[in-house]
C-alpha positions in Angstrom: 28.6 33.0 -19.4 24.9 32.2 -18.8 23.7 31.1 -15.4 22.5 27.6 -14.9 18.7 27.2 -14.9 17.0 27.1 -11.6 16.4 23.5 -10.5 12.8 22.3 -10.4 12.0 19.6 -8.0 8.6 18.0 -8.6 7.3 16.1 -5.5 4.4 13.7 -6.3 1.9 12.8 -3.5 1.9 9.2 -4.5 -0.8 8.1 -1.9 -3.2 10.6 -3.5 -2.5 9.2 -6.9 -3.0 5.6 -5.8 -6.4 6.1 -4.2 -7.6 8.3 -7.1 -6.6 5.6 -9.6 -8.3 2.9 -7.5 -11.6 4.8 -7.3 -11.6 6.0 -10.9 -10.9 2.6 -12.6 -12.8 -0.6 -12.6 -11.3 -3.5 -10.5 -9.2 -5.0 -13.4 -6.8 -7.9 -13.0 -3.3 -8.3 -14.6 -2.2 -11.3 -16.6 -1.4 -13.2 -13.4 -5.0 -12.8 -12.2 -4.0 -10.3 -9.5 -6.0 -7.1 -8.8 -4.3 -4.4 -10.8 -6.8 -1.7 -11.6 -5.1 0.8 -9.3 -1.6 -0.2 -10.7 -2.7 0.4 -14.2 -4.4 3.8 -13.4 -1.3 4.9 -11.3 1.1 3.9 -14.1 -1.0 5.8 -16.8 -1.3 8.9 -14.5 2.4 8.9 -13.7 3.4 8.5 -17.4 1.0 11.3 -18.4 2.5 13.6 -15.7 6.1 12.8 -16.6 5.4 13.2 -20.4 3.5 16.4 -19.9 6.1 18.0 -17.7 8.9 17.1 -20.1 7.1 18.8 -22.9 6.5 21.9 -20.7 9.1 23.6 -18.6 10.2 20.2 -17.4 11.4 19.1 -13.9 15.1 18.7 -13.3 14.4 16.5 -10.2 11.5 14.4 -9.3 10.3 12.0 -6.6 7.2 10.1 -5.7 6.4 10.2 -1.9 4.5 7.4 -0.2 3.2 6.7 3.3 5.4 3.9 4.8 3.4 3.2 8.0 0.2 4.0 9.8 1.8 4.9 13.1 3.6 8.3 13.5 4.3 10.8 16.2 0.8 12.1 15.8 -0.6 8.8 17.0 1.5 9.2 20.1 0.1 12.7 20.6 -3.5 11.6 20.1 -4.4 8.0 20.0 -7.6 8.7 18.1 -5.7 10.3 15.2 -7.1 8.7 12.0 -8.8 6.1 14.2 -12.0 6.3 12.1 -10.3 5.6 8.8 -11.3 2.2 7.4 -8.5 -0.1 6.3 -7.6 0.0 2.6 -9.8 -2.2 0.4 -8.8 -5.8 0.3 -8.1 -5.8 -3.4 -5.9 -2.6 -3.1 -3.5 -3.9 -0.5 -1.7 -6.4 -2.8 -1.3 -3.6 -5.4 0.9 -1.4 -3.2 4.2 -3.4 -3.9 3.4 -3.4 -7.6 2.9 0.4 -7.5 6.4 0.8 -6.0 7.7 -1.4 -8.8 5.9 0.8 -11.4 7.5 3.9 -10.0 11.0 2.5 -10.1 10.3 1.2 -13.7 10.2 4.9 -14.7 13.5 5.4 -12.8 11.8 7.9 -10.6 12.9 7.7 -6.9 10.1 6.3 -4.7 10.6 7.6 -1.1 8.9 6.5 2.1 10.1 6.7 5.7 8.9 4.9 8.8 7.4 7.2 11.4 6.7 10.0 8.9 3.6 10.6 6.8 4.0 11.4 3.1 3.0 15.1 3.8 5.9 15.4 6.3 8.5 14.0 3.9 7.2 16.4 1.2 7.5 19.3 3.8 11.1 18.3 4.6 12.1 18.2 0.9 10.4 21.5 0.3 12.3 23.1 3.2 15.6 21.8 2.0 15.0 22.8 -1.6 14.0 26.3 -0.6 17.2 26.7 1.3 19.3 26.1 -1.8 17.0 28.2 -4.1 15.1 25.5 -5.9 11.5 25.8 -7.2 9.3 23.1 -5.9 5.9 22.2 -7.4 3.9 19.7 -5.3 1.8 17.4 -7.4 -1.3 17.1 -5.1 -4.4 18.9 -4.0 -4.2 18.0 -0.3 -5.3 20.9 1.8 -2.7 20.2 4.5 0.1 20.7 2.0 -1.2 24.2 1.1 0.6 25.4 4.3 3.8 25.1 2.3 3.0 27.4 -0.6 4.9 30.6 -1.2 6.5 32.4 -4.1 8.7 29.4 -5.2 6.4 26.7 -4.0 3.1 25.9 -5.6 0.9 22.9 -6.2 -0.2 21.1 -9.3 -3.7 19.5 -9.2 -3.5 17.2 -12.2 -7.1 15.9 -11.8 -8.5 19.4 -12.4 -5.5 20.6 -14.5 -4.8 23.7 -12.4 -2.0 25.3 -10.4 -2.5 26.3 -6.8 -0.5 29.3 -5.6 -0.9 31.8 -2.8 -3.8 33.5 -4.6 -5.7 30.2 -4.8 -5.0 29.4 -1.1 -6.4 32.8 0.0 -9.4 32.2 -2.3 -10.1 28.8 -0.6 -9.3 29.6 3.0 -9.5 33.3 3.2 -6.0 33.5 4.8 -2.4 33.2 3.4 -0.7 29.7 3.4 1.2 30.4 6.7 -2.2 30.8 8.5 -3.9 27.7 7.0 -2.7 25.5 9.9 -4.6 27.8 12.3 -7.8 27.5 10.3 -7.4 23.7 10.1 -6.9 23.5 13.9 -10.1 25.4 14.6 -12.3 23.5 12.0 -10.8 20.1 12.6 -10.8 17.3 10.1 -13.2 14.4 10.3 -11.3 12.3 7.8 -8.1 12.3 9.9 -10.1 12.6 13.1 -8.5 15.9 14.1 -10.9 17.2 16.8 -10.9 20.9 16.2 -13.5 23.0 18.1 -17.1 21.7 18.0 -19.4 23.9 16.1 -16.7 25.7 14.1 -16.6 25.0 10.4 -14.4 26.5 7.7 -16.2 29.8 7.4 -16.1 30.6 11.2 -12.6 29.4 11.5 -11.5 31.7 8.7 -13.3 34.7 10.2 -11.6 34.1 13.6 -8.1 34.0 12.1 -8.8 37.0 9.9 -10.0 38.9 13.0 -7.3 37.8 15.5 -4.4 36.7 13.4 -3.6 33.3 14.8 -4.9 30.5 17.0 -3.1 31.5 20.1 -4.6 35.0 19.9 -8.1 33.6 19.2 -7.9 31.5 22.4 -6.6 34.5 24.4 -9.3 36.8 23.1 -12.5 35.0 23.9 -13.7 38.0 26.0 -14.0 39.9 22.6 -16.2 37.3 21.0 -19.9 38.3 21.0 -21.6 35.0 20.2 -22.1 33.2 23.5 -22.1 29.6 22.1 -19.0 30.2 20.0 -17.2 31.9 23.0 -18.0 29.0 25.3 -17.0 26.4 22.8 -13.6 28.0 22.4 -13.1 28.2 26.2 -14.2 24.6 26.7 -12.2 23.1 23.9 -9.0 25.3 23.9 -6.9 22.2 24.6 -8.4 20.3 21.7 -7.7 23.3 19.4 -4.0 23.5 20.6 -3.7 19.7 20.1 -5.3 20.0 16.6 -2.7 22.7 15.7 0.1 20.3 16.5 -1.6 17.5 14.6 -1.9 19.5 11.4 1.6 21.0 11.8 3.9 19.5 9.1 7.4 18.2 10.1 9.9 20.2 8.2 13.3 19.4 9.8 13.6 15.6 9.6 16.8 14.3 7.8 16.1 13.6 4.1 15.8 9.9 3.3 17.8 10.6 0.0 19.9 13.7 -0.8 18.3 16.3 -3.1 21.0 15.6 -5.8 20.0 12.0 -6.0 16.5 12.9 -7.2 17.8 14.2 -10.6 15.8 13.0 -13.6 17.7 10.9 -16.0 15.0 10.1 -18.5 12.8 7.0 -18.7 15.0 4.0 -19.6 12.9 1.8 -21.9 14.0 -1.6 -20.8 12.8 -1.6 -17.1 9.5 0.0 -18.1 8.9 -2.5 -21.0 9.7 -5.5 -18.7 7.2 -4.1 -16.1 4.4 -3.5 -18.7 4.9 -6.9 -20.2 4.8 -8.6 -16.8 1.6 -6.9 -15.9 0.0 -7.4 -19.3 -0.7 -3.7 -19.8 -1.0 -3.9 -23.6 -2.3 -0.4 -24.3 0.6 1.2 -22.4 3.0 -1.2 -24.0 1.7 -0.2 -27.4 2.2 3.4 -26.5 5.8 2.7 -25.6 6.5 0.6 -28.7 4.7 2.9 -31.1 5.7 6.2 -29.5 2.1 7.4 -28.9 -1.0 6.6 -27.1 -2.9 5.8 -30.3 -0.4 3.3 -31.7 -1.3 -0.4 -31.7 1.1 -3.3 -32.2 0.1 -6.2 -34.4 -0.1 -8.6 -31.4 -1.5 -6.2 -28.9 -5.1 -6.4 -29.9 -5.9 -3.1 -28.2 -7.1 -4.3 -24.9 -6.2 -2.3 -21.8 -5.4 -5.4 -19.7 -4.4 -8.7 -20.9 -6.6 -10.6 -18.4 -9.6 -9.2 -16.6 -11.6 -12.3 -16.2 -11.9 -14.6 -13.2 -14.1 -17.5 -12.4 -17.6 -16.6 -11.5 -18.2 -17.0 -7.8 -21.3 -17.5 -5.8 -22.5 -14.3 -4.0 -21.2 -14.0 -0.5 -23.5 -14.6 2.4 -25.3 -11.7 4.0 -23.7 -9.8 6.8 -25.4 -8.1 9.8 -24.7 -4.3 10.1 -25.5 -1.8 12.8 -27.2 1.3 11.5 -27.5 4.1 14.0 -29.7 6.9 12.6 -29.0 9.0 15.6 -25.5 9.7 14.2 -26.9 11.4 11.1 -26.6 15.2 10.9 -29.1 17.8 9.6 -27.0 20.4 7.8 -28.5 23.9 8.3 -25.4 26.1 8.5 -22.9 27.1 5.9 -20.0 25.9 8.2 -21.5 22.4 8.5 -22.0 22.2 4.7 -18.4 23.3 4.1 -17.2 20.7 6.5 -19.0 17.9 4.7 -17.8 19.0 1.3 -14.2 19.2 2.6 -14.4 15.7 4.0 -15.8 14.2 0.8 -13.2 16.0 -1.3 -10.3 14.9 0.9 -11.6 11.3 0.9 -12.0 11.0 -2.9 -15.5 9.4 -2.8 -18.9 10.1 -1.5 -22.4 8.6 -1.7 -25.1 11.1 -2.7 -28.9 11.0 -3.0 -31.6 13.5 -3.7 -35.1 13.9 -2.1 -37.8 15.5 -4.1 -41.5 16.3 -3.9 -42.5 13.7 -6.5 -41.1 10.7 -8.5 -41.3 12.4 -11.9 -37.7 13.7 -12.1 -38.6 16.1 -15.0 -41.1 18.2 -12.9 -39.8 17.3 -9.4 -38.5 20.0 -7.1 -35.5 19.4 -4.9 -36.3 19.0 -1.2 -32.8 18.1 -0.1 -29.5 16.2 -0.7 -28.0 13.5 1.5 -24.3 12.6 1.6 -22.4 9.7 3.3 -18.7 9.4 3.7 -18.4 6.3 6.0 -20.9 3.8 7.4 -23.1 5.6 10.0 -21.6 8.9 8.9 -24.2 10.7 6.8 -26.0 13.9 6.6 -29.1 15.5 5.1 -29.0 19.0 3.6 -32.6 20.4 3.3 -33.2 23.1 0.8 -36.9 23.0 -0.2 -38.9 21.9 2.9 -42.0 23.8 3.9 -44.7 23.4 6.6 -47.4 20.8 6.4 -49.9 23.5 5.3 -49.9 27.1 4.1 -50.0 28.5 7.6 -47.0 26.6 8.9 -43.6 28.2 8.9 -40.8 26.6 6.8 -38.0 25.0 9.0 -34.5 26.5 9.2 -32.5 25.5 6.1 -29.9 26.8 3.8 -30.9 28.7 0.6 -31.1 26.4 -2.4 -28.9 28.7 -4.5 -26.1 28.6 -1.9 -26.2 24.8 -1.5 -26.2 24.3 -5.3 -23.2 26.7 -5.7 -21.2 24.9 -3.0 -22.1 21.3 -4.0 -21.4 21.9 -7.7 -17.6 21.8 -7.6 -17.7 18.6 -5.5 -20.3 16.9 -7.7 -18.3 17.8 -10.8 -14.9 17.2 -9.4 -13.1 14.6 -11.5 -11.0 13.6 -8.4 -14.1 12.6 -6.3 -16.2 9.5 -7.2 -19.9 10.0 -6.7 -21.8 6.9 -5.6 -25.5 6.5 -6.0 -28.4 4.1 -6.3 -30.4 4.7 -9.5 -28.2 7.7 -10.2 -30.2 8.3 -13.5 -32.9 10.0 -11.4 -30.4 12.1 -9.3 -28.5 13.1 -12.4 -31.6 14.7 -13.9 -32.4 16.5 -10.7 -28.9 17.9 -10.4 -28.8 18.8 -14.2 -31.8 21.0 -13.7 -29.7 23.0 -11.3 -26.7 23.3 -13.7 -24.7 20.3 -12.3 -23.3 17.5 -14.4 -22.5 14.8 -11.9 -19.4 12.7 -12.5 -17.5 10.4 -12.3 -20.0 8.0 -10.9 -20.7 4.5 -9.7 -24.3 3.1 -9.5 -24.9 0.3 -6.9 -28.3 -0.6 -8.5 -26.4 -1.4 -11.8 -23.7 -3.2 -9.9 -26.3 -5.4 -8.3 -27.9 -5.9 -11.7 -24.6 -6.9 -13.4 -23.7 -9.2 -10.5 -27.0 -10.9 -9.6 -29.5 -10.6 -12.4 -30.9 -14.0 -13.2 -29.8 -15.5 -9.9 -33.3 -15.3 -8.6 -32.2 -13.4 -5.5 -34.8 -10.6 -5.8 -34.9 -7.1 -7.2 -32.3 -4.4 -7.2 -34.1 -1.7 -5.3 -32.1 -0.3 -2.3 -34.6 -1.6 0.3 -34.4 -5.1 -1.2 -30.7 -5.0 -1.4 -30.4 -3.8 2.3 -32.4 -6.9 3.4 -30.5 -9.3 1.1 -27.0 -8.2 1.9 -27.2 -6.7 5.4 -30.4 -8.2 6.9 -31.4 -4.6 7.5 -34.9 -3.0 7.2 -34.6 0.5 5.9 -36.9 3.2 7.1 -40.0 3.0 4.9 -41.2 5.9 2.8 -44.7 5.5 4.2 -43.3 5.7 7.8 -42.3 9.3 7.2 -44.9 10.4 4.5 -47.9 8.4 5.5 -50.3 6.6 3.1 -53.6 7.1 1.3 -55.4 10.4 1.8 -53.1 11.4 4.6 -49.9 11.0 2.6 -47.7 14.1 2.4 -44.9 14.9 0.0 -41.3 14.6 1.2 -40.8 18.4 1.3 -43.4 18.6 4.1 -41.7 15.9 6.3 -40.3 17.4 9.5 -36.5 17.6 9.3 -35.6 15.1 12.1 -37.6 12.3 10.3 -36.5 13.5 6.9 -32.8 13.3 8.0 -33.2 9.8 9.3 -34.8 8.6 6.0 -32.6 10.5 3.5 -29.3 10.0 5.3 -29.9 6.3 5.6 -30.4 6.1 1.9 -26.9 7.5 1.4 -25.4 5.4 4.2 -26.8 2.1 2.8 -25.8 3.1 -0.7 -22.2 3.6 0.4 -22.2 0.2 2.3 -23.6 -1.5 -0.8 -20.8 0.0 -2.9 -18.2 -1.2 -0.5 -19.7 -4.7 -0.7 -20.5 -4.9 -4.4 -17.6 -3.2 -6.1 -14.9 -5.8 -5.1 -17.1 -8.5 -6.5 -17.2 -7.2 -10.0 -13.8 -8.5 -11.1 -14.1 -11.7 -9.1 -17.3 -12.6 -10.8 -16.3 -11.6 -14.3 -18.8 -8.8 -14.8 -16.5 -5.7 -14.9 -16.8 -5.3 -18.6 -20.6 -5.4 -18.8 -20.8 -2.9 -15.9 -18.1 -0.6 -17.0 -18.6 -0.7 -20.8 -22.4 -1.2 -21.1 -24.4 -0.5 -18.0 -22.7 2.4 -16.4 -22.1 4.4 -19.6 -25.8 4.2 -20.3 -26.7 6.2 -17.2 -26.0 9.7 -18.5 -27.2 8.7 -22.0 -30.6 7.5 -20.7 -30.9 10.4 -18.3 -30.4 12.7 -21.3 -33.0 10.9 -23.3 -35.5 11.2 -20.5 -34.8 14.9 -20.0 -35.2 15.7 -23.7 -38.4 13.6 -24.1 -40.3 13.0 -27.3 -41.9 15.8 -29.2 -45.6 15.2 -29.7 -48.1 17.1 -31.9 -51.0 17.7 -29.6 -53.2 19.1 -32.4 -52.7 16.1 -34.5 -53.4 13.8 -31.6 -56.6 15.7 -30.8 -57.7 15.5 -34.4 -57.1 11.7 -34.4 -59.0 11.3 -31.2 -61.9 13.2 -32.8 -61.8 11.0 -35.9 -61.6 7.8 -33.7 -64.6 9.0 -31.7 -66.7 9.4 -34.8 -65.7 6.0 -36.1 -66.3 4.4 -32.7 -69.8 5.9 -32.6 -70.6 4.6 -36.1 -69.3 1.2 -35.2 -71.4 1.0 -32.1 -74.6 1.6 -34.2 -73.6 -1.1 -36.6 -72.8 -3.5 -33.6 -76.2 -2.8 -32.1 -77.9 -3.5 -35.4 -76.1 -6.8 -35.9 -76.7 -7.8 -32.2 -80.4 -7.0 -32.5 -80.3 -4.4 -29.8 -78.0 -2.2 -27.6 -75.7 -3.5 -24.8 -72.4 -2.5 -23.2 -69.9 -3.4 -25.8 -67.0 -3.1 -23.3 -68.7 -5.7 -21.0 -67.3 -9.1 -21.8 -70.2 -10.7 -19.8 -72.9 -8.8 -21.8 -71.1 -9.6 -25.1 -71.0 -13.3 -24.2 -74.8 -13.3 -23.5 -75.5 -11.5 -26.8 -73.4 -13.9 -28.8 -74.5 -17.2 -27.2 -77.9 -16.5 -25.8 -79.5 -13.7 -27.7 -78.1 -14.7 -31.1 -77.9 -18.4 -30.2 -74.4 -19.0 -31.6 -72.9 -22.4 -30.9 -69.5 -23.4 -29.5 -69.4 -20.9 -26.6 -66.9 -21.7 -23.8 -67.5 -20.7 -20.2 -64.7 -19.9 -17.7 -64.6 -20.6 -14.0 -66.7 -17.6 -13.3 -69.5 -19.0 -15.4 -69.2 -16.2 -18.1 -68.7 -16.9 -21.7 -65.2 -16.4 -23.2 -65.0 -13.4 -25.5 -61.2 -13.0 -25.8 -59.4 -12.1 -29.0 -59.0 -15.7 -30.2 -62.7 -16.5 -29.7 -63.9 -13.4 -31.5 -61.5 -14.1 -34.4 -62.9 -17.6 -34.7 -66.4 -16.3 -34.9 -65.5 -13.5 -37.3 -63.9 -16.2 -39.5 -67.2 -18.0 -39.5 -68.9 -14.9 -40.8 -70.4 -13.6 -37.5 -70.8 -9.8 -38.2 -71.0 -8.8 -34.5 -67.7 -10.5 -33.7 -65.9 -8.7 -36.6 -67.4 -5.3 -35.7 -66.5 -5.7 -32.0 -62.9 -6.5 -32.9 -62.8 -3.3 -34.9 -64.4 -1.4 -32.0 -61.8 -2.7 -29.5 -58.9 -1.8 -31.8 -60.1 1.8 -32.3 -61.0 2.2 -28.6 -57.6 1.1 -27.5 -55.9 3.4 -30.0 -58.0 6.3 -28.6 -57.7 5.7 -24.9 -54.2 4.3 -24.7 -52.5 6.6 -27.2 -54.2 9.6 -28.7 -56.0 10.6 -25.5 -53.4 9.4 -23.0 -50.4 10.9 -24.8 -52.1 14.3 -24.7 -52.4 14.0 -20.9 -48.7 13.0 -20.7 -47.4 16.1 -22.5 -45.4 18.2 -20.1 -46.9 21.8 -20.2 -43.5 23.4 -19.8 -41.6 21.4 -22.5 -44.4 20.3 -24.8 -42.9 16.8 -24.8 -43.7 13.4 -23.4 -40.9 12.3 -21.0 -40.4 8.6 -20.6 -38.8 6.7 -17.8 -36.5 3.8 -18.9 -35.5 1.0 -16.5 -31.9 0.0 -16.6 -32.1 -2.9 -14.2 -35.1 -5.0 -15.2 -34.6 -7.4 -18.1 -31.1 -8.7 -19.0 -32.2 -8.6 -22.7 -32.9 -4.9 -22.2 -29.2 -4.1 -22.6 
């Protein structure tokens, strides 16, 4: 008699799914006109997960775990816990009940408990399942949950399609799962406002736990720490470290809201799911259900993702006043600080990013630094290519370019983290030169263009939008780089001023995104932004990078031929004009035509000079005036030579042998 298979309980971190769906998808609406982009994304992700697991080893039990309330025992321990987190976006709040309904439509238990965070509920179920010998995969990539991993407990990161086991935890933290809480306590967590120990980032925290074994031993062994600043910080902030350890400690012994046995999977009953999909107007998902596959379309479905994504166009909201405090910005010059910012952006699921370079030509520009922003007034600048103002000045302290690129690459390419920029086409090219393909993305310049082009409210540059939406004057480029002969390139700007300028760019970009993105659906421009404007960013960036192949030798030969023809024409013009003059001078040409040659019908402008524009010369040429005809030919050849055959040679990039254009995505509406 064969043994029964080992039960598999899949615990889905529903809160993570919800926010990822919200940030990955446009702000769509359902057939009732309600915001439903996150609902649609969550439903599709949950369906894909359930379908994929069923085809693989398949769970025997499953539950989606959600946060029920904001206040828990951690808030009683520390009233600043999660105090800096902004409230959920207004258009996401009404989607929470619909997401619960979606979960139940799959007949998957949806569990939440007042006073407990989702992570605690997951920890309680993991503990109970381990006691009865079950395997438990946790569907999440939350670093706090990595404390639970052991032989029968792992994590499934569906966004990056990878399993996270003990080996992956050690690779990430440098310590086994049971020590992760000690590392988190030392480094803190700015997203949840866990204080940690100031000045200690992931790298130093890992080294301390590797050396001393646990947090208590670290705090008891400060006499063995050689670095004076680190030693003093641990002494001064020991209480904060101990508090942080309790804040990151998961609750594992609370009673289960539902017994393990009640989480058994019974298959997806078609009727509740069909009713839910029809009520929401999710036609593509409904077609998948009816047709048995994602590519099937019903005759009445039409193939649209949502049955209604349009709403009446609204007037843009009035401007709001904001407080920008540049003194809060951080210059990142240590590996620990860089790791801390990357961890914060990864945990949050979105980050504003911007690059600073030594020139505006993205094809030849060299990277000076990268700025990031995770919340208003919370931004940083990571210098990588700054030098002194002259050849004798020392370069400032900064991290090596190769190190920063290697650490930023996973974040900038992480499908679970939305990258927000302003004119991201430029930044994409800069990052691409360093082997980074940025995505997914949102571009606030294109959002503004989709929303307000044609309204006569001004341009779509970041400085203009900051004035228009926030009544804020951004730090001007000339204020940090100077003007005229005294202007310096950005890589020579001292780091304090460079940080204020660069970090503000990321800060304002994030604020613009928070203001503009909710307007897309309400003003019926989601489709044009999501389906036309935004997809063009990587396409146009690629076109600019590749450039246009130009035959320099052929252009040079044409220039030579044009020069000979122009010289011949000049002789013929002088002969017909009864003497030499400056052919390019409209004033001299007018005098030759109407005074020296005595032609009739000349018109004088306000300056008193005769008109010799194209129309006037064509009129005279039509009357048989040889000088006019020859000058028209001279002008045409001269323009071809100076504007094209000579100029294109000067524009050829010496490294690529190509001419690299710059296309504007937010100028003319007809440009689409």
